[in-house]
C-alpha positions in Angstrom: 40.2 -58.8 -18.4 42.8 -59.1 -15.7 44.7 -62.4 -15.9 44.6 -64.7 -12.9 48.0 -64.7 -11.2 49.7 -68.1 -11.8 49.7 -70.2 -8.7 47.5 -67.8 -6.8 44.7 -69.7 -5.2 43.5 -67.9 -2.1 41.3 -64.8 -2.1 44.0 -62.7 -0.4 46.3 -63.5 -3.3 43.7 -63.1 -6.1 41.9 -60.1 -4.8 43.0 -58.8 -1.4 46.5 -57.8 -2.2 45.3 -55.7 -5.2 42.8 -53.6 -3.1 44.0 -50.6 -1.1 42.5 -50.7 2.4 42.0 -53.0 5.3 42.1 -56.7 4.2 41.5 -59.5 6.7 41.3 -63.2 6.2 38.8 -65.3 8.3 37.5 -62.2 10.0 34.9 -63.1 12.7 31.6 -61.4 11.7 29.5 -61.9 14.8 31.0 -58.7 16.4 30.0 -56.8 13.2 26.3 -57.6 13.6 23.8 -56.3 16.1 22.6 -59.8 17.1 26.3 -61.0 17.6 26.0 -64.4 15.9 27.6 -66.1 12.9 30.8 -67.4 11.4 33.8 -65.7 9.8 34.2 -63.9 6.4 36.4 -65.7 4.0 37.9 -62.3 3.1 36.8 -59.0 4.8 37.7 -55.7 3.1 37.3 -52.1 4.1 38.4 -50.1 1.0 40.4 -46.9 1.5 38.8 -45.0 -1.3 36.1 -45.0 -3.9 38.6 -46.0 -6.5 39.6 -49.0 -4.3 36.0 -50.0 -4.0 35.4 -50.0 -7.7 38.6 -51.9 -8.2 37.4 -54.5 -5.7 34.1 -54.9 -7.5 35.8 -55.2 -10.8 38.2 -57.9 -9.5 35.3 -59.8 -7.9 33.4 -59.8 -11.1 36.4 -61.0 -13.1 37.1 -63.7 -10.6 33.4 -64.6 -10.2 33.7 -64.1 -6.5 30.5 -63.2 -4.5 30.5 -59.9 -2.7 28.4 -59.4 0.5 27.8 -55.9 1.8 27.8 -55.5 5.5 26.4 -52.2 6.7 25.7 -51.8 10.4 24.7 -55.5 10.6 21.4 -54.5 12.2 19.2 -56.7 9.9 21.8 -59.3 9.0 21.9 -62.9 10.1 25.3 -64.5 9.3 25.3 -68.3 9.0 27.4 -70.3 11.4 29.5 -71.5 8.4 30.5 -68.0 7.7 30.4 -66.0 4.4 32.2 -67.1 1.3 33.9 -64.7 -1.0 34.3 -61.0 -0.1 32.5 -59.3 2.7 32.6 -55.5 2.1 32.5 -52.9 4.8 32.4 -49.3 3.8 34.3 -46.9 6.1 32.1 -44.4 7.9 34.3 -41.5 6.8 34.8 -42.5 3.2 33.0 -39.3 2.1 32.7 -35.8 3.7 29.3 -34.7 4.9 27.7 -32.1 2.6 24.9 -29.5 3.3 23.2 -27.5 0.6 20.5 -25.0 1.7 18.0 -23.4 -0.6 15.4 -21.3 1.2 13.6 -23.4 3.7 14.9 -26.7 2.2 18.2 -28.4 2.8 19.9 -31.3 1.1 22.1 -33.4 3.4 24.5 -35.8 1.8 26.1 -38.6 3.8 28.3 -41.6 3.0 26.8 -45.1 2.8 29.0 -46.3 5.6 27.9 -43.5 8.0 25.6 -44.3 10.9 21.9 -43.4 10.5 22.4 -41.3 13.7 24.6 -38.9 11.8 21.6 -37.7 9.7 19.6 -37.0 12.9 22.6 -35.2 14.4 22.9 -33.0 11.3 19.2 -32.4 11.4 19.3 -31.2 14.9 22.5 -29.1 14.4 21.0 -27.4 11.3 17.5 -27.0 12.9 15.9 -29.2 10.2 13.0 -31.6 10.4 11.7 -34.5 8.4 13.6 -37.6 9.5 12.2 -38.1 13.0 11.0 -41.6 12.1 14.6 -42.8 11.9 15.3 -42.1 15.5 16.6 -45.2 17.3 17.0 -47.3 14.1 20.5 -48.8 14.1 22.6 -49.4 11.0 24.1 -47.3 8.3 22.9 -44.8 5.7 23.5 -47.4 2.9 21.5 -50.0 4.8 18.7 -47.6 5.4 18.4 -46.9 1.7 18.7 -50.5 0.7 16.1 -51.6 3.3 13.9 -48.5 2.9 14.2 -48.3 6.6 11.4 -46.8 8.7 8.7 -47.2 11.2 4.9 -46.7 11.2 5.7 -43.0 11.2 7.5 -43.0 7.9 10.1 -44.6 5.6 13.4 -43.7 4.0 11.9 -43.0 0.5 9.9 -40.1 1.9 13.0 -38.0 2.4 15.5 -39.5 -0.1 16.5 -37.2 -3.0 19.1 -39.3 -4.8 21.7 -42.1 -4.2 25.2 -42.6 -5.5 25.9 -46.2 -6.6 29.1 -48.0 -7.2 29.4 -51.0 -9.5 32.3 -52.7 -11.2 32.0 -50.2 -14.0 32.3 -47.0 -11.9 30.3 -44.6 -9.7 27.3 -42.4 -10.5 24.2 -40.7 -9.0 20.7 -42.1 -9.5 17.6 -40.0 -8.8 14.9 -41.4 -6.5 12.4 -41.6 -9.3 14.6 -44.1 -11.1 14.4 -46.5 -8.1 11.6 -48.9 -7.1 10.7 -48.9 -3.4 8.7 -51.5 -1.5 7.9 -52.0 2.2 11.3 -52.5 3.8 13.1 -52.9 0.5 14.6 -50.9 -2.3 15.3 -52.4 -5.7 18.8 -51.4 -6.6 20.6 -52.4 -9.9 22.3 -55.8 -9.6 25.7 -55.6 -7.9 25.2 -51.9 -7.0 26.6 -50.6 -3.7 25.1 -47.4 -2.0 28.1 -45.1 -1.6 26.3 -41.9 -0.8 22.7 -40.7 -0.2 21.2 -37.3 -0.5 18.2 -36.4 1.7 15.8 -33.6 1.4 14.9 -32.0 4.7 13.2 -28.7 5.6 13.4 -26.0 8.3 11.0 -26.4 11.1 10.4 -26.5 14.8 13.6 -28.3 15.8 12.7 -28.3 19.5 9.4 -30.1 18.8 11.2 -32.4 16.4 13.8 -33.5 19.0 11.1 -33.8 21.7 9.2 -36.2 19.4 12.3 -38.3 18.9 13.0 -38.4 22.6 9.4 -39.5 23.3 9.6 -42.2 20.6 12.9 -43.5 22.0 11.6 -43.5 25.6 8.6 -45.6 24.4 10.9 -48.0 22.6 13.0 -48.5 25.6 9.9 -49.5 27.6 8.5 -51.9 25.0 11.6 -53.3 23.2 14.7 -55.1 24.5 17.2 -52.5 23.3 19.8 -53.5 25.8 20.2 -57.0 24.4 21.9 -58.1 21.1 19.1 -58.4 18.5 18.0 -57.5 15.0 15.2 -55.2 15.9 12.0 -56.4 14.2 12.4 -59.9 12.8 9.3 -60.0 10.6 7.4 -57.4 8.5 4.1 -56.4 9.9 1.4 -58.0 7.8 -1.3 -55.7 6.3 -3.6 -54.5 9.1 -1.9 -56.4 11.9 1.3 -56.7 13.9 3.8 -59.6 13.6 4.6 -59.3 17.4 0.9 -59.7 18.3 0.6 -62.8 16.1 3.7 -64.5 17.5 2.5 -63.7 21.1 -0.9 -65.1 20.3 0.5 -68.5 19.4 2.3 -68.6 22.8 5.9 -68.1 21.7 6.7 -65.0 23.6 9.8 -65.9 25.7 10.4 -69.2 23.9 14.0 -70.3 23.6 16.2 -72.3 21.3 19.6 -72.7 23.0 20.8 -69.2 23.7 18.4 -67.5 21.3 15.1 -66.3 22.6 11.9 -64.7 21.4 11.9 -61.7 23.6 9.6 -61.7 26.6 9.3 -57.9 26.1 8.4 -57.9 22.4 7.5 -61.0 20.5 8.8 -59.7 17.1 12.3 -59.5 18.5 14.8 -62.3 18.9 17.6 -61.7 21.4 20.9 -63.3 21.9 21.2 -64.4 25.6 24.9 -65.0 25.1 26.7 -67.3 22.7 23.7 -68.0 20.5 24.1 -69.7 17.1 22.6 -68.7 13.8 20.9 -72.1 13.6 19.1 -71.4 16.9 17.9 -68.0 15.6 16.7 -69.7 12.4 14.9 -72.4 14.4 12.9 -69.7 16.3 12.1 -67.8 13.1 10.8 -70.9 11.3 8.9 -72.0 14.4 7.1 -68.6 14.6 6.4 -68.7 10.9 5.0 -72.2 11.0 2.8 -71.6 14.1 1.4 -68.3 12.9 0.6 -69.8 9.5 -1.2 -72.8 11.1 -3.2 -70.6 13.5 -4.0 -67.5 11.5 -3.2 -68.4 7.9 -0.7 -65.5 7.8 2.7 -66.0 6.2 5.3 -63.9 8.2 7.9 -62.3 5.9 11.3 -61.8 7.5 12.9 -58.3 7.6 16.1 -60.1 8.5 18.6 -60.8 5.6 20.3 -64.2 5.8 23.9 -64.3 4.4 26.5 -67.0 4.3 26.4 -70.7 5.0 23.7 -72.2 7.2 24.4 -75.9 6.5 
């Protein structure tokens, strides 16, 4: 094991100065999330290479320092007290994009830090189909895999071929069959970070595919507050029902807690009206859960991942 440097007490001294890449102390995290709330990272690191990433994970393990992965921040609620330990942000360009065609099928490989939109852009450029359900979903490729992102039209597991994972012991590929998927969740090995993902797409009617995505996006713009800072959907849809319908039925559509609001446009969205606090978002989430449980006996399960200190 690496010896702790005598007299070194801060994370920048113990970890940050040993990792090649961008290292920032007390980095504000609200701008890195789609809902724009939350406190700072104790230490924010964007590694410059895969080797630097593995070294970071190794150091964190040796020092017993927690590591929080921040993808696109689309489903992440950062506590007002910030995030202790290391907050990891993978660069979008850490890996080159790869395309491997075989007959009518094509495997597209993207880095975990790349935007989900890059997969759709590649799909259009190469006249491929299969990932239309990801249109309009914010965030990164790594986040899409970890959350098994999707809509009622499909989910990530349906097109995933394999993922590359990094741990403190190195990097390696894992086939889809070795992973366990659930609704809006993928069970990854403890401490594993998605560094790349390989998707299996196919040739098809690219014009029809793009028209379908444009129609879906147009519908979302009419029915969801896409122009305001938010998470997207806050709660998973319970079996046979819709979380937004239940929250609306208990009279909470448009309800506010400080500068956070349950959207008047879609009751399964919480928006930041400007300067909202994480505690206000949590207040609305807990209120919706409590009222829906009392009225309908349904326990709403958050899609949003809470990280950091909420005390």
